[in-house]
All heavy atoms as a GROMACS GRO file, in nm:
protein
  501
    1MET      N    1   5.909   3.308  -2.374
    1MET     CA    2   5.834   3.264  -2.259
    1MET      C    3   5.702   3.207  -2.306
    1MET      O    4   5.641   3.258  -2.398
    1MET     CB    5   5.810   3.382  -2.166
    1MET     CG    6   5.905   3.383  -2.050
    1MET     SD    7   5.904   3.534  -1.953
    1MET     CE    8   5.757   3.520  -1.862
    2ALA      N    9   5.661   3.100  -2.239
    2ALA     CA   10   5.535   3.036  -2.273
    2ALA      C   11   5.482   2.961  -2.151
    2ALA      O   12   5.558   2.928  -2.061
    2ALA     CB   13   5.555   2.939  -2.388
    3LEU      N   14   5.354   2.936  -2.150
    3LEU     CA   15   5.297   2.855  -2.044
    3LEU      C   16   5.336   2.710  -2.070
    3LEU      O   17   5.332   2.663  -2.183
    3LEU     CB   18   5.145   2.870  -2.043
    3LEU     CG   19   5.093   3.010  -2.014
    3LEU    CD1   20   4.941   3.012  -2.028
    3LEU    CD2   21   5.132   3.054  -1.874
    4ASP      N   22   5.373   2.639  -1.962
    4ASP     CA   23   5.417   2.502  -1.979
    4ASP      C   24   5.401   2.428  -1.847
    4ASP      O   25   5.383   2.490  -1.742
    4ASP     CB   26   5.564   2.500  -2.023
    4ASP     CG   27   5.603   2.371  -2.092
    4ASP    OD1   28   5.521   2.277  -2.099
    4ASP    OD2   29   5.718   2.363  -2.139
    5GLU      N   30   5.409   2.298  -1.853
    5GLU     CA   31   5.407   2.213  -1.734
    5GLU      C   32   5.550   2.168  -1.705
    5GLU      O   33   5.628   2.148  -1.798
    5GLU     CB   34   5.317   2.091  -1.756
    5GLU     CG   35   5.170   2.125  -1.773
    5GLU     CD   36   5.108   2.186  -1.649
    5GLU    OE1   37   5.142   2.142  -1.537
    5GLU    OE2   38   5.027   2.279  -1.664
    6PRO      N   39   5.586   2.150  -1.577
    6PRO     CA   40   5.722   2.105  -1.544
    6PRO      C   41   5.752   1.968  -1.604
    6PRO      O   42   5.666   1.882  -1.612
    6PRO     CB   43   5.721   2.097  -1.392
    6PRO     CG   44   5.601   2.169  -1.346
    6PRO     CD   45   5.503   2.172  -1.460
    7ARG      N   46   5.876   1.951  -1.645
    7ARG     CA   47   5.926   1.824  -1.697
    7ARG      C   48   6.044   1.781  -1.611
    7ARG      O   49   6.098   1.859  -1.533
    7ARG     CB   50   5.970   1.840  -1.842
    7ARG     CG   51   5.854   1.878  -1.932
    7ARG     CD   52   5.898   1.887  -2.077
    7ARG     NE   53   5.786   1.938  -2.156
    7ARG     CZ   54   5.799   2.010  -2.264
    7ARG    NH1   55   5.918   2.041  -2.309
    7ARG    NH2   56   5.693   2.051  -2.329
    8ASP      N   57   6.088   1.657  -1.628
    8ASP     CA   58   6.196   1.603  -1.547
    8ASP      C   59   6.325   1.682  -1.559
    8ASP      O   60   6.402   1.692  -1.464
    8ASP     CB   61   6.223   1.457  -1.583
    8ASP     CG   62   6.110   1.365  -1.541
    8ASP    OD1   63   6.031   1.404  -1.452
    8ASP    OD2   64   6.100   1.255  -1.598
    9ASN      N   65   6.352   1.741  -1.676
    9ASN     CA   66   6.476   1.813  -1.699
    9ASN      C   67   6.464   1.963  -1.677
    9ASN      O   68   6.548   2.040  -1.720
    9ASN     CB   69   6.529   1.784  -1.841
    9ASN     CG   70   6.676   1.820  -1.853
    9ASN    OD1   71   6.754   1.793  -1.764
    9ASN    ND2   72   6.713   1.881  -1.964
   10ASP      N   73   6.359   2.007  -1.607
   10ASP     CA   74   6.340   2.150  -1.581
   10ASP      C   75   6.389   2.189  -1.442
   10ASP      O   76   6.374   2.114  -1.346
   10ASP     CB   77   6.192   2.188  -1.590
   10ASP     CG   78   6.140   2.194  -1.732
   10ASP    OD1   79   6.222   2.210  -1.824
   10ASP    OD2   80   6.018   2.184  -1.750
   11GLU      N   81   6.447   2.306  -1.435
   11GLU     CA   82   6.476   2.371  -1.308
   11GLU      C   83   6.355   2.461  -1.281
   11GLU      O   84   6.310   2.533  -1.369
   11GLU     CB   85   6.603   2.455  -1.321
   11GLU     CG   86   6.657   2.506  -1.192
   11GLU     CD   87   6.720   2.398  -1.106
   11GLU    OE1   88   6.790   2.310  -1.160
   11GLU    OE2   89   6.697   2.402  -0.984
   12VAL      N   90   6.299   2.456  -1.160
   12VAL     CA   91   6.178   2.532  -1.128
   12VAL      C   92   6.215   2.639  -1.026
   12VAL      O   93   6.274   2.611  -0.922
   12VAL     CB   94   6.067   2.440  -1.072
   12VAL    CG1   95   5.943   2.522  -1.038
   12VAL    CG2   96   6.033   2.329  -1.170
   13TYR      N   97   6.178   2.764  -1.057
   13TYR     CA   98   6.201   2.878  -0.968
   13TYR      C   99   6.067   2.939  -0.934
   13TYR      O  100   5.985   2.963  -1.023
   13TYR     CB  101   6.289   2.984  -1.036
   13TYR     CG  102   6.426   2.934  -1.073
   13TYR    CD1  103   6.451   2.883  -1.200
   13TYR    CD2  104   6.529   2.938  -0.982
   13TYR    CE1  105   6.577   2.836  -1.235
   13TYR    CE2  106   6.655   2.892  -1.015
   13TYR     CZ  107   6.678   2.842  -1.141
   13TYR     OH  108   6.802   2.795  -1.175
   14ASP      N  109   6.044   2.966  -0.807
   14ASP     CA  110   5.922   3.035  -0.762
   14ASP      C  111   5.964   3.173  -0.714
   14ASP      O  112   6.033   3.186  -0.613
   14ASP     CB  113   5.855   2.956  -0.650
   14ASP     CG  114   5.716   3.008  -0.617
   14ASP    OD1  115   5.687   3.126  -0.648
   14ASP    OD2  116   5.638   2.932  -0.560
   15VAL      N  117   5.926   3.275  -0.790
   15VAL     CA  118   5.965   3.412  -0.759
   15VAL      C  119   5.840   3.497  -0.747
   15VAL      O  120   5.765   3.512  -0.844
   15VAL     CB  121   6.058   3.470  -0.868
   15VAL    CG1  122   6.098   3.613  -0.835
   15VAL    CG2  123   6.180   3.382  -0.888
   16ASP      N  124   5.815   3.548  -0.628
   16ASP     CA  125   5.701   3.637  -0.603
   16ASP      C  126   5.569   3.576  -0.651
   16ASP      O  127   5.484   3.644  -0.708
   16ASP     CB  128   5.720   3.774  -0.668
   16ASP     CG  129   5.838   3.850  -0.607
   16ASP    OD1  130   5.867   3.830  -0.488
   16ASP    OD2  131   5.901   3.929  -0.679
   17GLY      N  132   5.552   3.445  -0.632
   17GLY     CA  133   5.427   3.380  -0.670
   17GLY      C  134   5.421   3.334  -0.814
   17GLY      O  135   5.324   3.271  -0.855
   18TYR      N  136   5.523   3.362  -0.894
   18TYR     CA  137   5.530   3.316  -1.033
   18TYR      C  138   5.627   3.199  -1.039
   18TYR      O  139   5.736   3.206  -0.983
   18TYR     CB  140   5.580   3.427  -1.127
   18TYR     CG  141   5.486   3.542  -1.140
   18TYR    CD1  142   5.504   3.658  -1.066
   18TYR    CD2  143   5.379   3.537  -1.227
   18TYR    CE1  144   5.418   3.765  -1.077
   18TYR    CE2  145   5.292   3.644  -1.240
   18TYR     CZ  146   5.312   3.758  -1.164
   18TYR     OH  147   5.228   3.864  -1.176
   19LYS      N  148   5.589   3.094  -1.110
   19LYS     CA  149   5.680   2.981  -1.130
   19LYS      C  150   5.744   2.993  -1.268
   19LYS      O  151   5.676   3.012  -1.368
   19LYS     CB  152   5.604   2.849  -1.120
   19LYS     CG  153   5.572   2.815  -0.979
   19LYS     CD  154   5.531   2.672  -0.965
   19LYS     CE  155   5.501   2.652  -0.818
   19LYS     NZ  156   5.494   2.517  -0.778
   20TYR      N  157   5.875   2.982  -1.269
   20TYR     CA  158   5.952   2.986  -1.393
   20TYR      C  159   6.016   2.850  -1.412
   20TYR      O  160   6.081   2.797  -1.322
   20TYR     CB  161   6.061   3.094  -1.386
   20TYR     CG  162   6.005   3.234  -1.377
   20TYR    CD1  163   5.979   3.293  -1.253
   20TYR    CD2  164   5.977   3.305  -1.491
   20TYR    CE1  165   5.927   3.421  -1.245
   20TYR    CE2  166   5.925   3.434  -1.484
   20TYR     CZ  167   5.900   3.490  -1.360
   20TYR     OH  168   5.849   3.616  -1.353
   21LEU      N  169   5.998   2.793  -1.530
   21LEU     CA  170   6.057   2.664  -1.565
   21LEU      C  171   6.164   2.689  -1.670
   21LEU      O  172   6.140   2.757  -1.769
   21LEU     CB  173   5.952   2.570  -1.625
   21LEU     CG  174   5.821   2.555  -1.549
   21LEU    CD1  175   5.724   2.471  -1.629
   21LEU    CD2  176   5.846   2.494  -1.414
   22VAL      N  177   6.282   2.633  -1.647
   22VAL     CA  178   6.391   2.648  -1.743
   22VAL      C  179   6.454   2.511  -1.762
   22VAL      O  180   6.493   2.445  -1.665
   22VAL     CB  181   6.497   2.748  -1.694
   22VAL    CG1  182   6.606   2.766  -1.799
   22VAL    CG2  183   6.435   2.882  -1.657
   23ASP      N  184   6.464   2.467  -1.888
   23ASP     CA  185   6.531   2.343  -1.919
   23ASP      C  186   6.676   2.352  -1.867
   23ASP      O  187   6.746   2.450  -1.894
   23ASP     CB  188   6.530   2.320  -2.070
   23ASP     CG  189   6.599   2.194  -2.109
   23ASP    OD1  190   6.723   2.199  -2.130
   23ASP    OD2  191   6.531   2.090  -2.119
   24LYS      N  192   6.720   2.252  -1.793
   24LYS     CA  193   6.852   2.256  -1.730
   24LYS      C  194   6.965   2.268  -1.831
   24LYS      O  195   7.063   2.340  -1.807
   24LYS     CB  196   6.872   2.133  -1.642
   24LYS     CG  197   6.784   2.133  -1.520
   24LYS     CD  198   6.799   2.004  -1.440
   24LYS     CE  199   6.702   2.003  -1.323
   24LYS     NZ  200   6.708   1.875  -1.249
   25ASP      N  201   6.954   2.198  -1.945
   25ASP     CA  202   7.058   2.208  -2.048
   25ASP      C  203   7.064   2.348  -2.108
   25ASP      O  204   7.172   2.404  -2.128
   25ASP     CB  205   7.035   2.104  -2.158
   25ASP     CG  206   7.048   1.962  -2.108
   25ASP    OD1  207   7.126   1.939  -2.012
   25ASP    OD2  208   6.982   1.873  -2.164
   26PHE      N  209   6.947   2.406  -2.136
   26PHE     CA  210   6.942   2.542  -2.190
   26PHE      C  211   6.995   2.642  -2.088
   26PHE      O  212   7.067   2.736  -2.121
   26PHE     CB  213   6.799   2.579  -2.231
   26PHE     CG  214   6.788   2.719  -2.283
   26PHE    CD1  215   6.832   2.750  -2.410
   26PHE    CD2  216   6.734   2.820  -2.205
   26PHE    CE1  217   6.824   2.880  -2.459
   26PHE    CE2  218   6.725   2.949  -2.252
   26PHE     CZ  219   6.770   2.979  -2.380
   27LEU      N  220   6.962   2.621  -1.960
   27LEU     CA  221   7.006   2.711  -1.854
   27LEU      C  222   7.158   2.721  -1.851
   27LEU      O  223   7.213   2.830  -1.834
   27LEU     CB  224   6.952   2.664  -1.719
   27LEU     CG  225   6.988   2.749  -1.598
   27LEU    CD1  226   6.937   2.892  -1.614
   27LEU    CD2  227   6.930   2.687  -1.472
   28GLU      N  228   7.226   2.609  -1.869
   28GLU     CA  229   7.373   2.610  -1.869
   28GLU      C  230   7.428   2.698  -1.982
   28GLU      O  231   7.529   2.763  -1.965
   28GLU     CB  232   7.428   2.468  -1.881
   28GLU     CG  233   7.416   2.389  -1.754
   28GLU     CD  234   7.485   2.455  -1.636
   28GLU    OE1  235   7.602   2.497  -1.649
   28GLU    OE2  236   7.420   2.467  -1.530
   29LYS      N  237   7.361   2.702  -2.096
   29LYS     CA  238   7.405   2.783  -2.209
   29LYS      C  239   7.365   2.930  -2.194
   29LYS      O  240   7.434   3.018  -2.242
   29LYS     CB  241   7.345   2.729  -2.339
   29LYS     CG  242   7.388   2.591  -2.374
   29LYS     CD  243   7.311   2.541  -2.495
   29LYS     CE  244   7.337   2.394  -2.519
   29LYS     NZ  245   7.251   2.339  -2.623
   30ALA      N  246   7.250   2.955  -2.132
   30ALA     CA  247   7.191   3.089  -2.134
   30ALA      C  248   7.217   3.171  -2.007
   30ALA      O  249   7.192   3.290  -2.006
   30ALA     CB  250   7.040   3.078  -2.155
   31LYS      N  251   7.261   3.108  -1.899
   31LYS     CA  252   7.273   3.182  -1.774
   31LYS      C  253   7.377   3.292  -1.783
   31LYS      O  254   7.473   3.276  -1.858
   31LYS     CB  255   7.296   3.090  -1.656
   31LYS     CG  256   7.428   3.018  -1.653
   31LYS     CD  257   7.430   2.929  -1.531
   31LYS     CE  258   7.557   2.848  -1.528
   31LYS     NZ  259   7.565   2.758  -1.418
   32PRO      N  260   7.359   3.400  -1.718
   32PRO     CA  261   7.244   3.427  -1.632
   32PRO      C  262   7.122   3.468  -1.714
   32PRO      O  263   7.133   3.530  -1.819
   32PRO     CB  264   7.291   3.545  -1.547
   32PRO     CG  265   7.387   3.619  -1.635
   32PRO     CD  266   7.454   3.511  -1.719
   33ILE      N  267   7.005   3.432  -1.665
   33ILE     CA  268   6.878   3.472  -1.726
   33ILE      C  269   6.811   3.570  -1.631
   33ILE      O  270   6.802   3.546  -1.512
   33ILE     CB  271   6.786   3.352  -1.751
   33ILE    CG1  272   6.850   3.255  -1.851
   33ILE    CG2  273   6.649   3.398  -1.800
   33ILE    CD1  274   6.773   3.126  -1.870
   34LYS      N  275   6.765   3.680  -1.686
   34LYS     CA  276   6.699   3.784  -1.606
   34LYS      C  277   6.563   3.813  -1.670
   34LYS      O  278   6.555   3.834  -1.791
   34LYS     CB  279   6.784   3.911  -1.606
   34LYS     CG  280   6.725   4.025  -1.528
   34LYS     CD  281   6.818   4.145  -1.534
   34LYS     CE  282   6.753   4.267  -1.477
   34LYS     NZ  283   6.837   4.387  -1.495
   35VAL      N  284   6.457   3.811  -1.588
   35VAL     CA  285   6.322   3.840  -1.634
   35VAL      C  286   6.275   3.965  -1.562
   35VAL      O  287   6.270   3.968  -1.440
   35VAL     CB  288   6.225   3.724  -1.604
   35VAL    CG1  289   6.084   3.756  -1.652
   35VAL    CG2  290   6.275   3.594  -1.666
   36ASP      N  291   6.242   4.069  -1.639
   36ASP     CA  292   6.191   4.195  -1.582
   36ASP      C  293   6.049   4.217  -1.630
   36ASP      O  294   6.022   4.209  -1.750
   36ASP     CB  295   6.276   4.314  -1.628
   36ASP     CG  296   6.409   4.322  -1.558
   36ASP    OD1  297   6.415   4.286  -1.439
   36ASP    OD2  298   6.507   4.364  -1.622
   37TYR      N  299   5.959   4.247  -1.537
   37TYR     CA  300   5.824   4.283  -1.575
   37TYR      C  301   5.823   4.428  -1.618
   37TYR      O  302   5.881   4.514  -1.553
   37TYR     CB  303   5.727   4.263  -1.458
   37TYR     CG  304   5.587   4.307  -1.492
   37TYR    CD1  305   5.508   4.231  -1.577
   37TYR    CD2  306   5.537   4.428  -1.445
   37TYR    CE1  307   5.380   4.273  -1.612
   37TYR    CE2  308   5.410   4.469  -1.479
   37TYR     CZ  309   5.332   4.392  -1.563
   37TYR     OH  310   5.207   4.434  -1.598
   38GLN      N  311   5.759   4.456  -1.732
   38GLN     CA  312   5.745   4.592  -1.782
   38GLN      C  313   5.597   4.620  -1.802
   38GLN      O  314   5.514   4.530  -1.793
   38GLN     CB  315   5.822   4.609  -1.911
   38GLN     CG  316   5.970   4.588  -1.891
   38GLN     CD  317   6.050   4.614  -2.017
   38GLN    OE1  318   6.000   4.602  -2.128
   38GLN    NE2  319   6.176   4.649  -2.000
   39VAL      N  320   5.562   4.741  -1.833
   39VAL     CA  321   5.422   4.782  -1.846
   39VAL      C  322   5.345   4.694  -1.943
   39VAL      O  323   5.233   4.654  -1.917
   39VAL     CB  324   5.413   4.931  -1.889
   39VAL    CG1  325   5.269   4.972  -1.913
   39VAL    CG2  326   5.478   5.021  -1.785
   40HIS      N  327   5.405   4.658  -2.055
   40HIS     CA  328   5.335   4.583  -2.159
   40HIS      C  329   5.381   4.438  -2.171
   40HIS      O  330   5.364   4.376  -2.275
   40HIS     CB  331   5.351   4.653  -2.294
   40HIS     CG  332   5.293   4.790  -2.295
   40HIS    ND1  333   5.158   4.815  -2.292
   40HIS    CD2  334   5.354   4.911  -2.295
   40HIS    CE1  335   5.138   4.946  -2.291
   40HIS    NE2  336   5.255   5.006  -2.294
   41GLY      N  337   5.441   4.380  -2.068
   41GLY     CA  338   5.485   4.241  -2.076
   41GLY      C  339   5.612   4.218  -1.998
   41GLY      O  340   5.638   4.283  -1.898
   42PHE      N  341   5.692   4.125  -2.046
   42PHE     CA  342   5.817   4.089  -1.981
   42PHE      C  343   5.934   4.114  -2.074
   42PHE      O  344   5.922   4.103  -2.196
   42PHE     CB  345   5.816   3.940  -1.944
   42PHE     CG  346   5.716   3.906  -1.839
   42PHE    CD1  347   5.587   3.869  -1.873
   42PHE    CD2  348   5.750   3.911  -1.705
   42PHE    CE1  349   5.494   3.837  -1.776
   42PHE    CE2  350   5.658   3.879  -1.607
   42PHE     CZ  351   5.530   3.842  -1.643
   43LYS      N  352   6.049   4.144  -2.015
   43LYS     CA  353   6.172   4.159  -2.091
   43LYS      C  354   6.268   4.051  -2.040
   43LYS      O  355   6.287   4.036  -1.920
   43LYS     CB  356   6.234   4.296  -2.071
   43LYS     CG  357   6.363   4.315  -2.147
   43LYS     CD  358   6.418   4.455  -2.129
   43LYS     CE  359   6.541   4.477  -2.213
   43LYS     NZ  360   6.663   4.440  -2.146
   44LEU      N  361   6.325   3.975  -2.131
   44LEU     CA  362   6.419   3.869  -2.097
   44LEU      C  363   6.559   3.909  -2.140
   44LEU      O  364   6.578   3.958  -2.250
   44LEU     CB  365   6.382   3.739  -2.167
   44LEU     CG  366   6.244   3.682  -2.139
   44LEU    CD1  367   6.219   3.562  -2.229
   44LEU    CD2  368   6.232   3.644  -1.994
   45ASP      N  369   6.655   3.886  -2.054
   45ASP     CA  370   6.796   3.902  -2.088
   45ASP      C  371   6.865   3.772  -2.051
   45ASP      O  372   6.833   3.710  -1.949
   45ASP     CB  373   6.860   4.016  -2.008
   45ASP     CG  374   6.807   4.152  -2.049
   45ASP    OD1  375   6.807   4.181  -2.170
   45ASP    OD2  376   6.767   4.228  -1.960
   46CYS      N  377   6.959   3.729  -2.135
   46CYS     CA  378   7.033   3.607  -2.105
   46CYS      C  379   7.174   3.617  -2.157
   46CYS      O  380   7.209   3.713  -2.224
   46CYS     CB  381   6.961   3.485  -2.162
   46CYS     SG  382   6.957   3.477  -2.342
   47GLY      N  383   7.254   3.517  -2.126
   47GLY     CA  384   7.395   3.517  -2.162
   47GLY      C  385   7.426   3.468  -2.300
   47GLY      O  386   7.541   3.447  -2.334
   48ILE      N  387   7.326   3.449  -2.386
   48ILE     CA  388   7.350   3.403  -2.524
   48ILE      C  389   7.351   3.524  -2.617
   48ILE      O  390   7.264   3.609  -2.610
   48ILE     CB  391   7.240   3.304  -2.569
   48ILE    CG1  392   7.243   3.179  -2.483
   48ILE    CG2  393   7.259   3.268  -2.716
   48ILE    CD1  394   7.132   3.080  -2.514
   49ASN      N  395   7.450   3.529  -2.705
   49ASN     CA  396   7.459   3.638  -2.802
   49ASN      C  397   7.387   3.592  -2.929
   49ASN      O  398   7.432   3.501  -2.998
   49ASN     CB  399   7.605   3.670  -2.832
   49ASN     CG  400   7.619   3.790  -2.923
   49ASN    OD1  401   7.522   3.835  -2.983
   49ASN    ND2  402   7.738   3.841  -2.934
   50PHE      N  403   7.274   3.657  -2.962
   50PHE     CA  404   7.194   3.621  -3.079
   50PHE      C  405   7.214   3.717  -3.194
   50PHE      O  406   7.124   3.741  -3.272
   50PHE     CB  407   7.045   3.618  -3.043
   50PHE     CG  408   7.007   3.498  -2.961
   50PHE    CD1  409   6.983   3.511  -2.826
   50PHE    CD2  410   6.996   3.373  -3.018
   50PHE    CE1  411   6.949   3.401  -2.750
   50PHE    CE2  412   6.961   3.263  -2.944
   50PHE     CZ  413   6.938   3.277  -2.809
   51GLY      N  414   7.330   3.776  -3.206
   51GLY     CA  415   7.356   3.866  -3.318
   51GLY      C  416   7.410   3.999  -3.270
   51GLY      O  417   7.465   4.010  -3.161
   52ALA      N  418   7.390   4.101  -3.350
   52ALA     CA  419   7.449   4.232  -3.325
   52ALA      C  420   7.408   4.290  -3.190
   52ALA      O  421   7.488   4.347  -3.119
   52ALA     CB  422   7.411   4.329  -3.436
   53GLY      N  423   7.279   4.274  -3.151
   53GLY     CA  424   7.233   4.332  -3.026
   53GLY      C  425   7.270   4.250  -2.905
   53GLY      O  426   7.278   4.300  -2.795
   54GLY      N  427   7.294   4.120  -2.923
   54GLY     CA  428   7.328   4.032  -2.812
   54GLY      C  429   7.210   4.009  -2.721
   54GLY      O  430   7.104   4.068  -2.734
   55GLY      N  431   7.225   3.918  -2.628
   55GLY     CA  432   7.119   3.889  -2.533
   55GLY      C  433   6.995   3.836  -2.600
   55GLY      O  434   6.997   3.791  -2.713
   56CYS      N  435   6.886   3.839  -2.529
   56CYS     CA  436   6.760   3.797  -2.587
   56CYS      C  437   6.648   3.877  -2.524
   56CYS      O  438   6.665   3.934  -2.418
   56CYS     CB  439   6.737   3.646  -2.569
   56CYS     SG  440   6.752   3.586  -2.402
   57SER      N  441   6.535   3.882  -2.589
   57SER     CA  442   6.424   3.960  -2.536
   57SER      C  443   6.295   3.887  -2.565
   57SER      O  444   6.289   3.800  -2.651
   57SER     CB  445   6.422   4.099  -2.598
   57SER     OG  446   6.417   4.088  -2.738
   58GLY      N  447   6.191   3.921  -2.492
   58GLY     CA  448   6.065   3.849  -2.508
   58GLY      C  449   5.949   3.944  -2.529
   58GLY      O  450   5.967   4.059  -2.565
   59CYS      N  451   5.830   3.895  -2.501
   59CYS     CA  452   5.710   3.975  -2.526
   59CYS      C  453   5.719   4.106  -2.449
   59CYS      O  454   5.775   4.113  -2.341
   59CYS     CB  455   5.586   3.896  -2.488
   59CYS     SG  456   5.578   3.845  -2.317
   60GLY      N  457   5.667   4.209  -2.507
   60GLY     CA  458   5.674   4.340  -2.446
   60GLY      C  459   5.795   4.419  -2.490
   60GLY      O  460   5.809   4.534  -2.454
   61SER      N  461   5.881   4.360  -2.569
   61SER     CA  462   5.997   4.434  -2.618
   61SER      C  463   5.981   4.456  -2.768
   61SER      O  464   5.894   4.400  -2.831
   61SER     CB  465   6.125   4.356  -2.588
   61SER     OG  466   6.129   4.239  -2.664
   62GLU      N  467   6.069   4.536  -2.822
   62GLU     CA  468   6.059   4.570  -2.963
   62GLU      C  469   6.122   4.466  -3.053
   62GLU      O  470   6.101   4.466  -3.173
   62GLU     CB  471   6.125   4.706  -2.987
   62GLU     CG  472   6.049   4.820  -2.919
   62GLU     CD  473   6.117   4.952  -2.941
   62GLU    OE1  474   6.213   4.960  -3.017
   62GLU    OE2  475   6.072   5.050  -2.880
   63SER      N  476   6.202   4.375  -2.999
   63SER     CA  477   6.266   4.274  -3.085
   63SER      C  478   6.200   4.140  -3.064
   63SER      O  479   6.115   4.122  -2.980
   63SER     CB  480   6.415   4.266  -3.051
   63SER     OG  481   6.432   4.231  -2.915
   64SER      N  482   6.239   4.043  -3.144
   64SER     CA  483   6.177   3.910  -3.137
   64SER      C  484   6.231   3.834  -3.016
   64SER      O  485   6.324   3.875  -2.950
   64SER     CB  486   6.204   3.834  -3.265
   64SER     OG  487   6.342   3.818  -3.283
   65GLY      N  488   6.171   3.719  -2.992
   65GLY     CA  489   6.204   3.642  -2.873
   65GLY      C  490   6.335   3.567  -2.882
   65GLY      O  491   6.403   3.565  -2.983
   66CYS      N  492   6.371   3.504  -2.773
   66CYS     CA  493   6.492   3.424  -2.759
   66CYS      C  494   6.493   3.310  -2.858
   66CYS      O  495   6.399   3.235  -2.864
   66CYS     CB  496   6.497   3.370  -2.617
   66CYS     SG  497   6.643   3.408  -2.526
   67GLY      N  498   6.600   3.291  -2.931
   67GLY     CA  499   6.613   3.175  -3.019
   67GLY      C  500   6.571   3.208  -3.152
   67GLY      O  501   6.557   3.175  -3.252
   0.00000   0.00000   0.00000
């Protein structure tokens, strides 16, 4: 996850006042994508298997980010 500006190929979601931008091509590969707020950041889960643990995770988790 990172701060970014919308681009032509982004799908934009407004959830509880937060805007999420996801590249449409990546979304097709990664869906479903789930973002959970946790005490120390966000946890990301997606449909891409990145190795033994599968899924992906972001800031606030113990493993490295998606990709």
